[in-house]
N, C-alpha and C positions, 0 to 999 in steps of 0.2 A: 504494500500500500504506500509506503514512503516513497518508492520510486515513482508512483503515479503523481503524488503531490509535487515532487521535485519537477517532474516533466510538465505538469500543468503550470507551475510558476514560470518555467522557461517559455511556454507558449504565451502566457500573459505578458511577460516582459518583452518578448519578440513583437507582439502586437502593438504595444505602446511605442516601442522603438520604431517600428514601421510608420506609425501615425506621426511621430515626431519628424521623421524623414520626409514623408509626403507633405506635411504642412510647411516644411522648409523650402519646398520647390516653388518656382514662380507661380504655379497654379494653386499654391497652398491657400490663399485667401478664398478662392472660389470653392475649394474642397471644404474648407471650414464652414462656409455658408451652406453648402449642400448637406453636410453632416448635421448641422444645426436644424435644417428643415426636416430631415428624415429621421432624426434620433427618436422623436416621440413615437413614431410608428414602429420603429425597431424595438423600443422598450415595451410597447404594447404587445407585439408579437412574442417577445420573450416571456412576458407575464402570462399570456394565454397558453404558451407551451408548458410552463412550469407551475402555473397556479390554475389548474383546470376548474371549470365551473361545476363539474360533476366528479365524484370520486372515481378512481381507476377501477376497471372491471375486475382485475385480478390483484391479489395482494402482492406486495414486493417480495421477490424471491431473494432471500438472504445470500444465496450462492453467488449473486452478482456483486455483492459488496466488495469482495477482494479485488474486483476489476475496477474499483473506483466509482461504482454507481451508488446512488442513494434512492430512497423511496421518494415518490412524488411529494409527499408532505415535507420531507427534509429538503428537497430542492426548493420548494416554496419558501421555507424559512430562510434558507441560504440567500435566495434572491431578495427577499424582503429586508434582510440585514445588510447585504452588500451593495445593493443599488444606491441607497442614499449615502452610505458611509464611505464607499470606495469608488464606485463607478462615476457618480455625479461629480465629486471633487476632482477625479482624474481628467474627466472631459473638460471641466471648468479651468483646470490648469493649462489646457490647450486653447483657451479662448472660446470654448464651445458651451453655450448656455444649456447645460443638461438639466438643471432644475426646472426650467420651463418645459422641458420634454418629459418630465416625470409622469408616468402613467397614472390615470385616475384610480386604477385598482389599488395602487400603493400610496395614494396621497397621504402625506404625513399628518 
């Protein structure tokens, strides 16, 4: 499990590094505007995927946990905790108004 966590941190860091690079290009300001426009819809899709309106049909199979998977309820909690505390500040550090894009399902 610890290998998965380390790998996920690498993926996260790589994503933010790529965003830094893309925003530093001449088309960076246009990309920043596009991300700002589309971030709300992306957050909403993420919430719909991980915070379903109806409970899952089958219970979580604990045999999947060693592969780094969680139950839908755990994903929902993780998203509710990380979106305002981690994602929004990271986007805002890049000049992207993520608080405005915050999905209604998670309004603080």
